C-alpha positions in Angstrom: 0.0 0.0 0.0 1.1 3.6 -0.6 0.8 4.2 3.2 4.0 2.1 3.6 5.9 4.9 2.1 5.3 6.9 5.3 7.1 4.4 7.5 10.8 4.5 6.5 11.4 7.9 8.0 10.1 6.8 11.4 12.1 3.5 11.1 15.2 5.5 10.3 14.9 7.5 13.5 15.4 4.2 15.4 18.3 2.9 13.3 19.5 4.9 10.4 21.9 2.2 9.2 19.6 -0.9 9.1 18.2 -1.9 5.7 14.5 -1.9 5.3 12.9 -5.1 3.9 9.2 -5.0 3.2 7.5 -8.4 4.0 4.4 -10.0 5.4 4.5 -11.5 8.9 8.3 -11.4 8.9 8.6 -13.8 6.0 12.0 -13.1 4.5 15.0 -15.1 3.3 17.4 -16.1 6.1 20.2 -14.5 4.1 18.7 -11.2 5.0 19.1 -11.7 8.7 21.9 -14.1 9.4 25.7 -13.8 9.0 25.4 -10.1 8.1 28.4 -8.9 10.3 26.2 -5.8 10.7 28.0 -4.3 13.7 31.1 -2.4 12.8 32.7 -0.6 15.7 34.7 1.7 13.5 31.7 2.6 11.5 29.6 3.4 14.6 32.4 5.4 16.2 32.7 7.5 13.0 29.0 8.1 12.7 28.4 8.7 16.4 31.6 10.0 18.1 30.2 9.7 21.6 29.2 6.1 21.1 32.1 4.9 23.4 31.8 7.7 25.9 31.2 5.9 29.2 31.0 9.1 31.2 27.5 9.8 30.0 24.7 9.1 32.4 22.1 6.6 31.3 18.5 6.5 32.6 16.7 3.2 33.0 13.0 3.0 33.5 12.6 0.6 36.4 8.9 0.3 35.9 9.5 -1.7 32.8 10.0 -5.5 33.3 9.1 -8.9 31.9 7.6 -12.1 33.1 7.9 -15.6 31.6 5.6 -18.5 32.3 6.5 -22.1 31.4 4.2 -24.8 32.6 3.3 -28.3 31.5 -0.2 -29.0 30.4 -2.9 -27.6 28.1 -5.1 -24.5 28.1 -8.8 -24.3 27.5 -9.3 -22.2 24.4 -12.5 -20.5 25.6 -11.0 -19.5 29.0 -7.8 -18.3 27.2 -9.7 -16.1 24.8 -11.7 -14.5 27.5 -8.6 -13.8 29.6 -6.6 -12.5 26.6 -9.5 -10.2 25.6 -9.6 -8.8 29.1 -5.8 -8.1 29.1 -5.9 -6.5 25.6 -8.9 -4.3 26.6 -7.7 -3.2 30.1 -3.9 -3.4 30.0 -2.9 -2.9 26.4 -1.2 0.4 27.1 1.1 -1.1 29.7 1.8 -4.4 27.9 4.3 -3.6 25.2 4.8 -7.1 23.9 3.5 -10.6 24.6 4.1 -13.8 22.8 3.8 -17.5 23.4 3.5 -21.1 22.2 0.7 -23.0 23.8 -0.8 -26.4 23.9 -4.6 -26.2 23.5 -6.8 -29.0 24.8 -8.1 -31.2 21.9 -5.9 -29.5 19.3 -2.9 -31.4 17.8 -1.2 -28.2 16.6 0.8 -25.6 18.5 -1.0 -22.3 19.1 1.4 -19.5 18.4 0.5 -15.9 19.2 2.1 -12.5 19.5 0.8 -9.0 20.3 2.0 -5.4 20.5 -0.4 -3.4 22.7 -3.8 -4.2 21.2 -2.5 -5.6 17.9 -2.9 -9.3 18.2 -2.2 -12.1 15.8 -2.2 -15.9 16.2 -2.2 -19.1 14.3 -2.1 -22.9 14.8 1.3 -23.9 13.6 3.3 -27.1 13.4 1.8 -30.2 15.2 3.2 -31.4 18.5 5.6 -34.3 17.7 4.8 -37.8 18.9 6.0 -38.1 22.5 6.7 -34.3 22.8 5.5 -32.9 26.1 2.6 -30.5 25.6 3.5 -27.3 27.4 2.6 -23.7 27.5 5.3 -21.0 27.2 4.6 -17.3 27.1 6.3 -14.0 27.8 5.1 -10.5 28.7 7.1 -7.3 28.5 5.6 -4.1 29.7 5.3 -1.3 32.3 3.9 -1.8 35.8 3.3 -5.5 35.2 1.3 -7.2 38.0 3.3 -10.4 37.7 1.3 -12.4 40.3 -2.0 -11.4 38.7 -0.8 -12.3 35.2 0.5 -15.7 36.4 -2.7 -16.4 38.3 -4.9 -15.3 35.4 -3.1 -17.6 33.0 -3.2 -20.6 35.4 -7.0 -20.2 35.5 -7.0 -20.9 31.8 -5.3 -24.3 32.2 -7.6 -27.2 31.1 -8.0 -28.8 34.5 -11.2 -30.2 36.1 -10.8 -27.7 39.0 -10.8 -24.7 36.6 -13.7 -26.2 34.6 -15.8 -26.5 37.7 -15.0 -22.9 38.7 -16.2 -21.7 35.3 -19.4 -23.8 35.6 -20.0 -22.3 39.0 -20.2 -18.9 37.4 -23.0 -19.9 35.1 -26.6 -19.2 36.0 -28.1 -22.6 35.2 -27.2 -26.1 36.3 -27.5 -29.3 34.4 -31.2 -30.4 34.3 -32.5 -26.8 34.9 -35.6 -25.9 33.0 -34.9 -22.8 30.7 -36.3 -21.0 27.7 -34.2 -20.1 24.7 -34.8 -17.3 22.4 -35.3 -18.8 18.9 -36.8 -15.8 17.1 -37.1 -12.0 17.5 -40.0 -12.4 20.0 -40.2 -16.2 20.3 -38.9 -18.5 23.1 -38.8 -22.3 23.2 -38.6 -24.2 26.5 -36.1 -26.9 27.2 -33.6 -28.5 29.6 -29.9 -27.8 30.0 -28.0 -30.9 29.0 -24.4 -29.7 28.8 -22.1 -26.9 29.9 -19.5 -25.3 27.6 -20.6 -27.3 24.6 -18.8 -27.2 21.2 -19.0 -29.1 18.0 -15.7 -30.9 17.1 -16.1 -29.8 13.5 -15.7 -26.1 14.4 -12.3 -24.5 13.8 -10.1 -24.8 16.9 -10.3 -21.0 17.6 -14.1 -21.1 17.9 -14.9 -21.0 21.7 -17.4 -23.4 23.4 -20.9 -22.2 24.2 -22.2 -21.9 27.7 -25.1 -24.2 27.3 -26.5 -27.0 25.2 -30.3 -27.3 25.6 -32.7 -30.1 24.6 -35.9 -28.5 23.4 -39.3 -29.8 24.6 -40.9 -29.7 21.2 -40.8 -33.1 19.5 -38.3 -33.2 16.7 -36.6 -29.9 17.6 -33.6 -31.6 19.2 -30.8 -29.6 20.8 -29.7 -26.1 20.4 -26.9 -24.1 22.0 -27.0 -20.8 23.8 -24.1 -18.6 22.7 -24.3 -16.3 25.7 -25.3 -16.7 29.3 -27.5 -13.6 29.2 -31.2 -13.1 29.8 -31.9 -11.9 26.3 -30.6 -15.3 24.9 -31.5 -17.8 27.6 -33.7 -17.3 30.7 -35.3 -19.3 33.5 -38.4 -21.3 32.5 -41.5 -19.2 32.7 -44.0 -22.1 33.1 -45.6 -22.0 29.7 -46.3 -24.9 27.4 -44.0 -26.7 25.1 -44.1 -23.8 22.6 -44.1 -20.8 24.8 -44.3 -18.2 22.0 -45.2 -20.3 18.9 -43.1 -22.8 17.1 -39.3 -22.6 17.1 -38.0 -20.3 14.4 -35.0 -21.6 12.6 -33.2 -19.5 10.0 -29.7 -19.8 8.3 -26.9 -19.3 10.7 -25.4 -15.9 10.8 -22.0 -15.5 9.1 -20.3 -14.8 12.4 -21.5 -18.1 13.9 -19.9 -21.5 13.2 -22.0 -24.0 11.4 -24.1 -25.8 13.9 -23.6 -29.5 14.5 -26.3 -32.1 14.5 -28.3 -31.2 17.5 -26.4 -27.9 17.8 -28.5 -25.0 16.6 -27.9 -21.5 18.1 -30.4 -19.8 20.4 -30.6 -16.1 20.3 -32.9 -14.9 17.5 -32.4 -14.8 13.8 -28.9 -16.4 14.0 -30.2 -19.9 14.5 -30.0 -23.2 12.7 -32.0 -26.2 13.8 -30.9 -29.8 13.3 -32.6 -32.6 15.1 -30.4 -34.8 17.2 
């Protein structure tokens, strides 16, 4: 893009000698970055006469630090996304850089991510080798980092039964609870909660699980899922009949939603797809 032409001057203010190589996601030939013999003391001394002046006072910002986390095990993708979104939304100004390679429960590939402030990118990269220990390694660099809070927050994302039960405890409805799911703009269908944090194995790995799977009362309607644990999507049973507000309305899934599995339609209005289980 033409806007790239605006960046070389700002890059030059950081290092006026370094060559500028335009690329996408740092994809360049190794010849451009290895065995360059780029540091030449004589050259630097000529260009910056005070380069070797040790009498100059330097100032270090002691509020800037880093934290590394290296733990065995796997993360729960939904919990990780919620935690990351919170960090990016609330602490992005203080977190200069974060990156990591994580093992995600149920995913054979390594989850690799990096971020600068609020700019975040991620991908599922090479698969874990047979016999390779599945671990999570991540690093934060920033200002005024609350290291204990970052570590505690990440550990709450680990895919353990204890963490899962803590997440379940935060939901409003228990297994077996009678509920009503919004299946149209003004239509609600009664049913029973059958599973917490349900997801279809055919969804892409980065699609989070849904708070509830619900078996509808109406014959032939099967299961749907509630994408949010909020009253405008799923509410406590109001005591009406099997079709509280008319028959369930099923329309093509919204583009932002994953394709529903068999028995996995979405509750919440127009963005619903019904498949009998």
